[in-house]
Structure formats: C-alpha cells, structure tokens
VEXMI-572655 format. One line per 3 residues: their letters; for each residue y negated, z, x negated of C-alpha. Coordinates in steps of 0.02 Angstrom, whole numbers, always signed. Each point is the difference from the previous one (the first is absolute). Layout:
A = Y/Z/X | ... $
This chain:
XXX = +3413/+1339/-1249 | +84/-172/+6 | -14/-101/-161 $
XXX = -88/-144/+89 | -152/+104/+45 | -9/+90/-168 $
XXX = -101/-142/-77 | -127/+14/+141 | -24/+185/-33 $
XXX = -26/-38/-184 | -129/-135/+43 | -92/+122/+115 $
XXX = -4/+137/-132 | -60/-119/-136 | -130/-72/+118 $
XXX = -64/+171/+49 | -14/+55/-181 | -85/-162/-52 $
XXX = -119/+12/+148 | -44/+179/-44 | -33/-45/-182 $
XXX = -103/-152/+50 | -99/+104/+126 | -31/+139/-126 $
XXX = -60/-121/-135 | -112/-88/+126 | -77/+163/+58 $
XXX = -25/+59/-180 | -88/-161/-50 | -109/+3/+156 $
XXX = -48/+182/-30 | -39/-35/-182 | -111/-149/+43 $
XXX = -85/+99/+139 | -32/+145/-118 | -80/-118/-127 $
XXX = -109/-73/+138 | -47/+175/+59 | -53/+54/-174 $
XXX = -95/-163/-26 | -94/-9/+165 | +23/+171/+78 $
XXX = +54/-82/+163 | +161/+25/+94 | +118/-150/-14 $
XXX = +28/-96/+161 | +120/-136/+51 | -66/-134/+115 $
XXX = +98/-62/+149 | +19/-169/-85 | +77/+83/-154 $
XXX = +124/+98/+107 | +50/-157/+97 | +21/-95/-163 $
XXX = +111/+137/-71 | +105/+4/+158 | +24/-189/-1 $
XXX = +47/+3/-183 | +125/+139/+35 | +76/-99/+143 $
XXX = +15/-152/-113 | +90/+105/-130 | +119/+69/+131 $
XXX = +36/-177/+60 | +39/-59/-176 | +117/+147/-28 $
XXX = +92/-32/+164 | +17/-185/-40 | +79/+41/-168 $
XXX = +152/+69/+93 | +38/-170/+78 | +107/-130/-87 $
XXX = -87/-150/-80 | -1/-159/+104 | +79/-154/-77 $
C-alpha cells in the first residue's frame, strides 16, 4: 500500500470503530429506556415518524460537521 493512502485507511478504521461504539452505546441506552418504559406501563415502546426524521436530520448534521472539519480554515 502506498504511504499516501495509508492515512486514509487509518481514518476509515478509526471511523468504523468509533461508529460501531457509538451505535452500540446508542442501542444500549435506547433498549434500557424502553425496558424501563415497558416495566412502568406494560406497553411496547414505539418511535414516531417525527422522532425518526429528527434523528436522521441530527445524524446528517453531525456527518456534515465531521466532513467540514477536514477542510482548512478560511482566513
């Protein structure tokens, strides 16, 4: 592998690991909150369409901020 592309591979690996950790923690916290709601009300937890859209938009905003951090600062 040429040295120039080695940094990209490292970025991809770190990003994949960080994404996996973030996804796991998110799923764990959601499951824990849903379990508490289930034991409190007995009802199955449900996400509304508005909540899903809000989460997707927030995720897209986060991705945009991360991609912008790779650009040099404007003077």
